[in-house]
C-alpha positions in Angstrom: 92.3 96.4 128.6 93.4 93.6 126.2 90.5 92.8 123.9 91.7 89.4 122.7 93.6 87.6 120.0 92.3 87.8 116.4 92.0 84.2 115.1 90.1 84.7 111.9 87.3 86.6 110.1 84.1 84.9 109.0 81.4 86.8 107.0 83.0 90.1 107.6 83.0 89.5 111.4 86.4 89.3 113.2 86.7 86.4 115.7 88.7 87.1 118.8 89.8 84.9 121.7 90.3 86.3 125.1 93.0 84.9 127.4 90.4 84.1 130.0 89.0 81.5 127.7 91.9 79.2 128.8 90.2 79.2 132.2 87.0 77.7 131.3 88.6 75.5 128.7 90.8 73.9 131.4 87.8 73.5 133.7 85.6 71.8 131.0 88.5 69.5 130.0 89.4 68.5 133.4 85.8 68.0 134.6 85.0 65.8 131.7 88.4 63.8 131.7 88.5 63.2 135.4 84.8 63.1 136.4 82.0 62.7 133.9 83.6 60.5 131.1 85.2 58.0 133.5 81.9 57.7 135.3 80.2 57.0 132.0 83.0 54.7 130.6 85.0 53.0 133.3 86.4 50.8 130.6 87.9 53.5 128.4 91.6 54.1 128.4 93.0 57.4 129.8 94.1 58.4 126.3 90.6 57.9 124.8 89.0 59.7 127.7 91.3 62.9 127.5 91.1 62.9 123.7 87.3 62.9 123.8 87.2 65.6 126.5 89.5 67.8 124.5 87.3 67.5 121.3 84.2 68.1 123.5 85.7 71.3 124.9 86.6 72.6 121.5 83.1 71.6 120.2 81.4 73.5 123.0 83.2 76.8 122.1 82.3 76.1 118.3 78.7 75.9 119.5 79.2 79.3 121.4 80.7 80.8 118.2 77.8 79.6 116.2 75.4 81.1 118.8 77.2 84.6 118.5 77.2 84.5 114.7 73.5 83.9 114.7 73.2 87.2 116.7 75.6 88.9 114.3 74.0 87.8 111.1 70.4 88.5 112.0 71.4 91.7 113.7 73.1 92.8 110.5 69.8 92.3 108.6 68.0 94.4 111.0 70.4 97.4 110.9 72.9 96.5 113.6 76.6 96.6 113.2 78.6 93.8 114.7 82.3 94.1 113.8 83.6 91.4 116.0 82.9 88.4 118.3 85.0 87.6 121.3 85.2 84.2 123.0 86.0 84.5 126.7 85.6 82.8 130.1 81.7 83.1 130.2 81.3 82.0 126.5 81.0 84.6 123.9 80.1 88.3 123.3 79.0 90.0 120.1 80.3 93.6 120.0 77.7 96.0 118.8 78.9 99.3 117.2 75.3 100.2 116.2 72.1 98.8 117.9 69.2 97.9 115.7 67.1 101.0 115.1 63.7 99.3 115.9 62.6 97.0 118.8 61.6 94.3 116.3 65.2 94.1 115.2 66.4 93.9 118.7 63.8 91.1 119.5 64.8 88.9 116.7 68.5 89.5 117.2 68.2 88.5 120.8 66.0 85.5 120.2 68.1 83.9 117.5 71.0 83.0 119.7 69.1 80.8 122.3 67.0 79.4 119.5 70.2 78.5 117.6 71.6 76.7 120.8 68.4 74.9 121.5 68.1 73.7 117.9 71.8 72.6 118.0 71.3 70.8 121.2 68.3 68.8 119.8 70.2 67.9 116.7 73.2 66.7 118.7 71.0 64.6 120.9 69.3 63.0 117.8 72.6 62.5 116.0 74.1 61.0 119.4 71.2 58.5 119.6 71.6 57.6 115.9 75.3 57.2 116.2 74.8 55.1 119.3 72.9 52.5 117.4 70.7 49.8 119.0 71.7 48.8 122.5 70.6 46.3 125.0 68.0 47.7 127.3 68.8 47.9 131.0 67.4 49.4 134.1 70.8 50.8 135.1 71.5 54.0 133.1 75.2 53.6 133.7 75.3 50.4 131.7 73.5 52.0 128.9 76.0 54.9 128.9 78.8 52.5 129.0 77.7 51.0 125.7 78.1 54.3 123.9 81.1 55.0 121.6 83.2 58.2 121.7 81.2 60.0 118.9 77.7 59.3 120.5 79.1 60.2 123.9 80.4 63.5 122.6 77.2 64.4 120.8 74.9 63.6 123.7 77.0 65.7 126.1 77.1 68.5 123.6 73.4 68.3 123.0 72.6 68.6 126.8 75.1 71.5 127.2 73.6 73.5 124.2 70.0 73.0 125.5 71.2 74.3 129.0 73.0 77.2 127.3 70.0 78.3 125.4 67.7 78.0 128.4 70.1 80.0 130.5 70.4 82.7 128.0 66.5 83.0 127.9 66.5 84.1 131.6 64.9 87.7 131.3 67.9 89.5 132.9 69.8 92.0 130.8 72.4 91.6 129.3 71.5 88.0 128.7 69.6 87.3 125.5 66.4 86.8 127.5 66.9 90.2 129.0 67.4 91.7 125.6 64.2 90.1 124.6 62.5 91.8 127.5 64.1 95.0 126.7 62.8 94.7 123.0 59.3 94.0 124.3 59.3 96.9 126.8 60.7 99.1 124.1 57.9 98.2 121.9 55.3 98.8 124.6 56.7 102.1 125.9 58.4 103.5 122.9 61.3 104.5 125.1 64.3 102.4 124.6 66.2 104.0 127.6 63.4 103.2 130.0 63.2 99.7 128.6 67.0 99.2 129.2 66.8 100.5 132.7 63.9 98.1 133.6 65.7 95.2 131.8 68.9 95.9 133.5 67.1 96.0 136.9 65.8 92.5 136.2 69.3 91.4 135.2 70.7 92.7 138.5 68.0 91.0 140.4 68.9 87.6 138.8 72.5 88.3 139.4 72.0 88.8 143.0 69.9 85.7 143.2 72.9 83.7 141.9 75.2 85.4 144.4 72.9 84.4 147.3 72.4 81.0 146.0 76.2 80.5 145.5 76.8 81.7 149.1 74.3 79.3 150.4 75.9 76.4 148.5 79.2 77.3 150.0 77.6 77.1 153.4 76.3 73.6 152.7 72.8 74.4 151.3 71.7 72.1 148.5 70.1 73.9 145.5 68.1 72.0 142.9 70.0 71.6 139.6 73.1 73.4 140.9 73.7 71.0 143.9 76.1 72.0 146.8 79.7 72.5 147.6 82.4 75.3 147.9 83.7 75.1 144.3 80.2 75.0 142.7 79.0 77.7 145.1 81.8 80.0 144.3 81.5 79.5 140.6 77.7 80.4 140.8 78.4 83.4 142.9 81.2 84.5 140.5 78.7 84.2 137.5 76.2 86.3 139.5 78.9 89.0 140.3 79.9 89.2 136.5 76.2 89.5 135.4 75.5 92.2 138.0 78.6 94.2 136.6 77.5 93.5 133.0 74.0 94.6 133.6 75.1 97.9 135.3 77.6 98.7 132.6 75.2 97.9 129.7 72.8 100.3 131.1 75.4 103.0 131.6 76.6 102.4 128.0 73.0 102.9 126.8 72.7 106.2 128.9 76.0 107.5 127.4 75.0 106.6 123.9 71.7 108.5 124.4 73.3 111.5 125.7 75.8 111.6 122.9 73.2 111.0 120.1 73.4 113.8 117.5 76.7 115.2 118.7 79.7 115.2 116.4 83.5 115.9 117.0 83.2 119.5 115.7 81.0 120.4 118.6 83.2 118.9 121.3 86.7 119.6 120.1 89.2 122.1 121.6 90.4 124.6 119.2 92.4 126.9 121.5 95.6 125.0 122.5 99.3 125.5 122.8 101.5 123.9 120.2 104.9 122.5 120.7 108.2 123.0 118.8 109.6 119.7 117.6 113.3 121.0 118.2 112.5 122.2 121.6 114.1 120.3 124.4 111.9 118.2 126.6 113.0 119.9 129.7 112.1 123.4 128.3 108.8 122.1 126.9 108.0 120.8 130.5 108.9 124.1 132.2 107.5 126.5 129.7 104.3 124.8 128.5 103.4 121.6 130.4 103.7 123.0 133.9 101.8 126.3 133.0 98.8 124.9 131.2 96.1 122.5 131.8 96.7 120.7 128.5 97.5 116.9 128.5 98.4 116.7 124.8 100.3 119.3 122.6 100.1 119.2 118.8 103.7 119.5 117.3 104.1 121.8 114.4 107.0 122.8 112.2 105.7 125.8 110.4 102.2 124.9 109.2 103.0 121.1 109.0 101.4 119.0 111.8 104.0 116.4 112.8 102.4 114.6 115.7 101.3 114.7 119.3 103.3 115.1 122.5 101.4 113.9 125.5 102.2 113.8 129.3 102.7 110.0 129.1 105.4 110.5 126.6 107.6 112.0 129.3 108.1 108.3 130.4 110.0 107.7 127.2 113.1 109.5 128.4 114.8 109.6 131.8 114.6 112.8 133.8 118.4 113.4 133.5 118.2 113.1 129.7 115.4 115.6 129.3 117.6 118.5 128.6 119.2 116.8 125.6 116.1 115.0 124.2 113.8 117.0 122.0 110.0 117.0 121.7 110.4 115.2 118.3 112.2 112.4 120.1 109.2 111.6 122.4 106.1 112.6 120.3 103.8 110.2 118.6 104.3 110.8 114.8 101.3 111.8 112.9 101.0 108.5 110.8 100.7 106.5 114.1 97.9 108.7 115.5 94.2 107.6 115.5 92.3 110.6 114.1 88.7 111.4 113.5 87.0 113.8 111.1 84.9 116.9 112.3 81.7 115.0 111.5 82.4 111.9 113.4 79.6 111.1 115.9 80.4 111.4 119.5 79.8 107.6 120.2 82.3 106.8 117.5 84.9 109.2 119.1 84.4 107.4 122.4 84.7 104.0 120.8 88.0 105.1 119.1 89.3 106.7 122.3 88.7 103.3 124.1 90.2 101.2 121.3 93.3 103.3 121.1 93.5 103.7 125.0 94.3 107.4 124.8 92.9 110.5 126.3 92.4 112.6 123.1 92.2 112.4 119.3 93.2 114.9 116.8 90.3 116.1 114.6 91.6 116.6 111.0 90.0 117.4 107.6 91.9 117.5 104.3 95.2 116.8 106.1 94.7 119.9 108.4 94.5 119.8 112.1 91.2 121.4 113.3 91.4 120.6 117.0 91.5 118.0 119.7 88.6 116.0 121.1 89.2 114.4 124.5 87.5 112.3 127.2 87.2 115.4 129.2 85.2 117.0 126.4 82.7 114.1 126.3 82.4 114.1 130.1 81.7 118.0 130.1 79.0 117.2 127.6 77.5 114.4 129.7 77.6 116.8 132.8 75.5 119.3 130.8 73.1 116.6 129.9 72.9 115.5 133.5 74.5 112.1 132.9 78.0 112.5 134.7 77.1 109.9 137.3 76.3 107.1 134.8 78.9 107.9 132.3 82.1 109.0 134.0 83.4 105.5 134.9 83.2 104.3 131.4 84.8 107.3 129.9 87.8 107.2 132.1 88.4 103.5 131.7 91.8 103.8 130.1 95.7 103.1 130.4 97.1 105.7 128.2 96.8 109.4 128.2 
C-alpha cells in the first residue's frame, strides 16, 4: 500500500501526504467557495471567495498537522516513538513504532491532540473577533457576517472547525483520541493493556455503527441534530463510520499481534535450513530443479561462500517464459545491496514492520556480513498460531503485494 509522499521533516518526524488528501481538500474548497462564503459575503467577488476558501483549506490541514505534532512530541517525552505523520482523507495519523510504556504516557499523549485543537480554535475565534473590529450591531446575523473581512472570516471559520475537531476526537471510541484516553484509564484501572484495548475498541466499533445507522437514516430523509439530512451528508457520515469501524478492529488486532510477538526476536523465528540457488544457473533449470520441488518462496543466491542476493517467485515475472532458458538466476535476483535485512536480535514486531514497509514476504537475517537465515511472514504466522492468535493476526500479516 502506498504510504504517502514525503513533504518534509520537522523535529525529527517525517511529514507525509496521502493521495486521498486531495479528496477532502477539494470538498472543503468547493463547499466553502460555492456554499458558505458566498452566503456570508454575497458582495465578494468570485476571485476573493475562491482565494479565501483555498487559504482556509490549507489552514485546516495546517491545524491537523499541529494536532498530530502535539501527539508526537508529548508521546516522545513519555517513551513512544513516532517516526512519521501522514495527512490523509480523514485528517491526520501519527504512526507509532513504540507505544508509551505506561498508561499515564498514553493518557497525556492522547489528550494533548484534542486539547491543542480546542485551544487553537479558541485562539482563532478571539483573533477573528479582534481582526473584525467594531461593527454595527444588527439582529440579522447575516448582515453582521457580511461586514467581516477575509482575515476575520477565515479565522472565525477555522476556530469553529478546530473546536469541532477537538470535540469529535474526544468521543470515547478507539482509535479516536477519546478512545485512547479511555484505553489509558482502563489500562490504569485493570493493569492489563490488552483488555483495555479490547474494551476501548468495542466502544469505537459501537460509535462507528451509530454513525453508519445515522448516515443511513439521513439518506432516507431522517433529520439528525447537528448533521442535518440529505443523501450526500448521510453517505459521508456512514463512510466515516465504516472507516472508524475498520480502524478500531485493525487497531485491536495490531495490539494483539504486538502482545503475542513481545520478547521474540528474529533468531527464534528464522529458517536456517533452505536451498540456495546458483547465480549462473538458468532460470528454467532453477524453476524445474528447485522451485517446483520445494516449498520455498525465496532462494538465497551464493557464489561460493559469498551471498549475492535473493531470488523469489515474484522475480519470475521479470523474464518472459520463452526466455527462461537463456536468462540466469543472477539476471532476475534482487542484489544484496537492495535487500532489506535484519539482525538476529531484531524484535519480531520490528521484523513485521520492515516486512510491511518493504512489501515482501521474507527478510534475510544477517550478522557481520554473513547470512544466518530467512525470517518470513509464515514464520510470524506460525508463532501466532502457537500463541493462539491466528484469527486476529493473519489478515494483517498477509497484507502485502510482493513476495
